[in-house]
N, C-alpha and C positions, 0 to 999 in steps of 0.2 A: 566485562559489567555484570554482575549478579543479572537474574531474572527476576521479576516479583514475581512471589509464588503466592498462590491462595492457598492458606493450608486451615482452612474454618473446618475443615471435613475431619482434619486431624485432632483424634481427639487427645491423644497421649502429650502433655507438654514435652516431656523428653523427648519424645521422637519429633516434634515441632523443630524443637531446640537444633537436633542434630541433622535436620533436613537444612534447615537455615546455615549452619555450619558449611554442611558439604556445597552449597551453593556460593558461598564467599569467592571471591576471584583469588585470592590468596590462601584457597585452602590447604595447596600444596604443604604451605610453612605448617600447617595446624597438623596435617596426618604424618610429618616428618615429627614434630613433636612427639605424638601419639605413639608411634611406631618405637621412638628411643626409651619411652617408658616400660616398653616389652613386656607390658600386662599388668604391671603396680594395679592393685586395685584402689591403692589411697594416695594419688599423686600430691606433689606440694605443689601450689600455687604463689610462684616468687613474682613478687614486683618491685621495679625500682631500676636505678640506672647503675650503670660504672664507668668510668673516665680512665684510661691509662696514657699518662703524658711523661716524655723524654725529662728526668731531672735538670738535664742542663737548661735545655733549650727552653723548655717550658711548652714543647709541640705537645700536639694530641696526636698520638700513636694509632689508639685504639676507642672509642667508644659503643656503648650498646645501652638502649632502653626496652623496657618492657613492652612500654608504649606504641615502639613499632611491631608488636605481635598482633596478631589477627585480633586474638582473643585480649588482648594487653597483660598478660600474663605470660611467664614461661611456667612450663611443666617440668617437675623432674619427680625421679622415682623417692619413695619414701623411705626405704633403706631398713624397715623393719624386720628385727630378726622373729617375731613372733608370725606364726604359721594364723594364728588369730585375727591377726590383723592386714596380712596381704600375703597370702601363699608363696605368690611366683617372689618376691625378694624375699621371703624367709628360704625360699630353696638357692637362692644364689649366695645368700649369707652363708648357708649352709655347704654350699658347691667352695666358697671362697675359704672357708675356716678349713676345709678338708686340704685345700693345695698348701695354705699355710703352714698348717701341721706337717704336712708330708713333708713339704720342701725341709721341715725344721728337723726330720727324720733320715731322710733320702737324699736331699741336696732339690737344685732347680730352683727358679727363682731366683739369681743371685746369690745362691747359698750352694757349696760346693758339693761334688758327692761325696767328698771324704766325711760328710758328716756323720754318714751311715757307721764309721769305727767310734766315733764317741760314744763313751758308757751313757745309757739313758736306761729310765726305769720308768712304768706306769702307776701310778700310787691312785688310789680310792680313796678317800675321807668321808666319814660318817657323822653324823651327831649324838649324842648319847640319849639315852631312853630318858623320858618326861611321861612314864607309865606305861602299861601296857596296852598293843593296841591289835585289833585286828591283824591276822595273817593268813601268809600261805605256807605253811613249814614244809619240807621234804626230807628225806632219807638223803643220804649219800648218791643212790644210783638216781634221785630226781623222783621219787614217787610222793606223790603228794600225802600228808598229813593232817590229821585234824586240828584246828586252832583251838587256843586256849577255850574258846567258847563252848567249844564240842564239835563245830561245823565243820564240813571241808569246803572253803569259800571256792566258789571258781573267778577265773583271772576278771570277770568282769563286777563281782561283787563289791555294790557301792560302800559296803562297811570298811574294806581295804584301808589299813593305814588310819582308822579311829579308834577311839580310847573303846578299851573296853569297859571302862568306870570316868566315865566324861567325870563327875565330881570330884573325883579324886586328881584328875590329870594335872600334871603342873604345867596346865598354858602359857602362865608369865615366863618361867622358865623358856620354855619354846620358842617366845617370839623375842624375849634377850639373847637366846642362842643365835636365830637366824641374824640378830639387827647386829651382833659382833662376829658372826662368821667372819668377815672379811678380815679385821683386825685381827682375828686368831689365826689364819693363814699367814697372815706378815708375820706376825709373833714365830708361827712355826719357821717359814725361811729363815729367818733371823737365828734360830736355835740351831737348825740344821748344819747352819753353815757353823755354829762354836761345836757341836759334836761331833764333824768331820774333822777341822781342825786339831781337838784334842785326839781323834783316832790315831790321825796322821803323826801327832806328836810334834807339832809344829805352830806355832801362831796364825791367830787370823790375816794379821797382814802379810805372814810369809804366803801362805794358802793364797791369799788375794791377789799377790802377785805371780803364782804360779799356775794360775786356773781360776775359771769364772764359771759359776753352776747358773745353769739357765732352766726357766720356770714358765710353762706353759699351762693354762689352767682352765676348765669351764664349771659352772655351778650347775646341778640339777637338782629338782625337788623330787622330794621322795613320797609316795602318797599320804603318809601321816602330815605333810606342810612342812617340811623341814628339809633344808637344802644339805648336800653332800660335793664333794669338787672330786672332779678327775683332774689328774695332771700326769705332765712329763714334766722329768726331769731330769735335766742334761748336763757333764764335764763338757768344757769347754777351755782351750787354752786362753791365756790371758788374754792376747787379741778377739775372742769372741768364735763366733763360729766357723773362722776362717782359720784359726790356729788347733791344732791338736792337742788335747791335754797333756800333762805327764803320765807316765807310762807307769809311774806308782798310782795314781790316780784312778781305778776300775770300779766298774757296775757293784761289785763285793760289798766296795765301801760303802756305795749310797744305800744299799740294802741293810747293810748292818746299821747304820745312823738314823735310818729314820723312827724306826720303833723309840729308841731311847729320846730322840727331839719330840715324838708327840708327846712321851710321857710330862715332861719338860714344860711343856705348853699348856698355861692356863691365861687368862685373865679375872681379874676380880673387880666385879662390879658392885658398887655403892649404894644402896638405896635405904633411906630411915620409912620409906612408905612398904616397900615387897622385903627388906631386907636384902644385907649383902649373898651375893654371887658367887660360886666360883666357877667359871667357862671353862669346859674344856672338851677335846674330841670325844667322840664316842669309842667303844672299846675295840667294835670291829672295821679295820682297815685290810687294805691290800695292796702289797705291791710288786710287783713283776720286773725282769729286763726284759727289755725289749731288744730283740734279735737282730743284727744285723744283716743276714743274708737269708732272713725267712725261712732260717732252716729251727725254728722254734715255735710254739703255740702264738705268742703272741708279736707279731709283724710288722714293720711301721706303717702298711698298708692297713691294717686291721685297726690299730692307734688311730688312724687320721679318722678311721669311718665313725669310731667309737667317740671320739672328739665333735666332729661334724655334727653326729646324733644327738649329742645333746646341747651341743650350742643352740639349736633351735628351740628346746625345749625351754618353758618358762612355768611363772607359777599358774598357769591355768590347768596344766598336767596335774596340780594338785588338786584341783576342782576350783580355785578362786577366779577372781574376774581381770579381765586385762585393762581396768580403767582403775583412773585414780579416784579417790571416794571423799576429796576436799573439795567444796563446794569453792567454785571458781569464783562466782561473783563478787565474794567476800574475802576469796584469799583463804579460808576456813578460819578466819578471825571470830565470824559468826554477827559481826556488826559491818554497817557500811556508815559511810559521810566523815566530814571530818570535825571539827569541834563538837558536833551533837552527835552523839553515834546514836545510831537505829538499827532495831534489828533487822539482819536482810532478809530480806522479802523471799528468795528462792532457797534460804534452809531453816528460814524462822530461827537462826540462832544454836542451831546444832552442829555447824560447822560442815554439815558434811553434803555432799551432792545428791547423795539419795540415802533414805534410811535404810542402817544397817540390818536393820529384820526382815526388809523385801529383797534382800539381794536374792538370786536365783543358785544359790550354794547349801551344799551338806551343812548339817548343824554343826559339826567338828571345825569346819570353815571359818563358818561364821563367830564361832568364840573365838578363833585363832585372830581374826578383823577387828572384832572387839576389843580383845585382851589390848592388841597395838593399838587401839585406838584409846582407851583406858590410859594405859602405861602414858603415849605420848602427850596426856594431859599434865605429867608430872613434871616438877620443874630439872629434877635431877637428871632425866630422860630428855632434855630441850633437845639438846643436840644430835641425837638419833632420828630426829623428825620421821615417829613411826608414823603419827597421822596420815603424814603424806605415801608412806611408805605399808600402810597397813594393807591394803589390796595386795602388798606382793609379802605379807605374813611378817612383816617386819624387816626381811630383807633386804639391804639398801644397797648391795653391793654389784661389780659388772658380774655380767655372766660368761664373759671371753676375757680374760686376760693372760699376759706373757710380760716377762721379763725383759727390760733394754737390755 
């Protein structure tokens, strides 16, 4: 039985709660839950019950209820990949991503080591320019050069990535590009398959019967607030990673097919309000073969490390916030109630969880967020849910994806 405690002298409510928790007779179970969190700073509290029954006899095989827990809750890790949200889970996410990508390049975790002999390339794709920005140009030997503004910016300069002329910068184009980046990637993979089939001199149907093209990519924000993609592209046999690709499918074919596939990849955005837009990739891209035996510059281990590092980065690295800006009380509608609608008492009709003008961000990021919010109110962009993703500067895709 727990002892009666006199905690009147303990000033901190949090300390009092901890003392009372440690005095529970079943504190060992509570400590077990805490140990399983492995340092997660934002654990999820689960409440409910589960019952497993034999389908034939109806007999209860297993039952569990959180009401049997000392605190009435079951704690589990948040699993958030953002370091700003949970440093511990972010590190675990990076480690898991590293091992997943490394297995896809070198073998392991049910992937045969022969995967190392499959042709692979590492590709980086960027967004186009929407206006000149402050940057740190360098010579071929890495010597810093002045920006267009005439200044040699240090690495930590807050103006890096911000427009030289905010009045002429195409904020609408930048936000719409972020919003369509994932669709642009999907279109690129389709065009890459078509380009490869044409280069092989066979139909896509015949190519799909002979080999499979596998992808794994992560998104990373540039300082200017636009995403770019880092991807591993690999040739497999028709059975996937367990079977080798045909001998006539080499890494050179991938290297030579990517540029024409990128040029063919565009999306058209139709809008009477902001005008029609053609969305495409930036002119700058980089593609390199991944070496099989570690005898080149780009090895399996190096690529896995790059991907893991990029996977835990997020929009906050471009200076934005890590939370939705849509008012939770009214779900972004601005009103509450049934038949008789009233202004939301929290946002007062703005639909915003907090005023955009008060966000602790750089003016460039604020303008990206404001543009996304304004575009989100246009009927032609309703499906993009730009208000919901305004804090992500319009990007609404997954940060880490792979083909099945």
